[in-house]
N, C-alpha and C positions, 0 to 999 in steps of 0.2 A: 288289826289282823290286816294291811298292806295288800293291795292284789292291782292288778295290772291288766286290761283289755283289750290288745288289739285289734282284733278281728273289725272292720266296717264295710258293709255290716256285717257280714260272714258268714256261718253256717244257721246264726238265729236268730238273723234279723239284729241285732243287739251292735249299737254305735259303740267306739271305741270310747274307752272309760280308765280311769283307774278310780280309788280308794281307800277306807279303811274300814274295817266292822269292829266294831268294838262290846261287850256285851251288850246291851245297850240302846246302840242307835248306829247306826249306817251313810255313810256318807260317801257320796259320788260325783265325780267333776269328769263330766263330757268336753275335753278339751277343742272339741276341733267347734262344737258349740259355745264354749264359754255357757256351759251354765253348769248347775248344780243342783241333786236332789238329797233332801236330807229325813229321813225314817227317823223313825220313834220305833225300836224296836218290841218293845215291852208293850205298850197301846196299841201298836196298828204292827202287827207279825205280819199282813201281808206284804206290807206296804206299800197301802191304797195313796195315803198323802201326804204332797213333800209337802215339805217344812223349811224350805232351805230361805223362801222368802218372805216366813211367816215373824213380826218383831221379835214374841213371846217368848222364839228359839236364837234370835240374834249370840248370849251370850254362847250358847252351843253349839252350834254353827260355828262362830269364831274359836273356842276351843278345839273343835276337829277339824276346822282348817292348819289351825296349827302341830296338828297331831300327824295330820301327815304332812304335810311338810316337811316334819319333823325326818318321818320312816322314809320320804320318798330320795329324802336325800340322805341316812346310815346305809341302805340298800345304796347307796348313789346308780338312781336311774334318774338319768339326766336327760333323758324322751330320745336316747340314743337307738333307739328301736322304732321310736314312735311318727316314720317316716308317712307319706302316701302310701296308700294302697293300692289296689286294682280297681278299676273303677265298678268289680264287680262284685269286691272285695277279693279277702284270702283265699278261698275257697271258691273263686271266681275262675272264669277263660280268659286269659290274657286277648287284649281287643285285639282283634279280626283274625284270631280264630274260629272256626265253624263249632257250634255246642255239637257236641256227641251223646244228647243226652244221656239219660239213665237204663242202664241193662239192668237184665234181671243173674240173680244168680248167677242161672245156669250159662248167661249168656257171657259174661263174667270170665267165666269158668276154662270154658273151649276158649278166650280169647287171651290167656291168660301164659305162657309158660312151664310146663307142670315140670317137678323136682326132676323128674327121671331126665326132662331133654334140656338143663342144666352141667 
């Protein structure tokens, strides 16, 4: 499976990346940092040990990088949506806009038009 995460850092404080997941491994590429992560999902299901720099896993890394390149191309992902996001992230407030803070449910409901107002 190929996937891409564009938010940087976004609501989950996860950096923009793309990758593939197989039945046994996950390969992640953080393109803004030019950094790789490789996880062996059988032996490390919690993804605690990055194997990308481990020479013992160089062959697996090369194979997965090739698969990643092929999947990315087949899906026509040419980085067309991977442009710079606002400093605060995709879900952030544009620069120069005063922060509104968080509303309670009651405040949000009171400030939004009701269905009868439309």
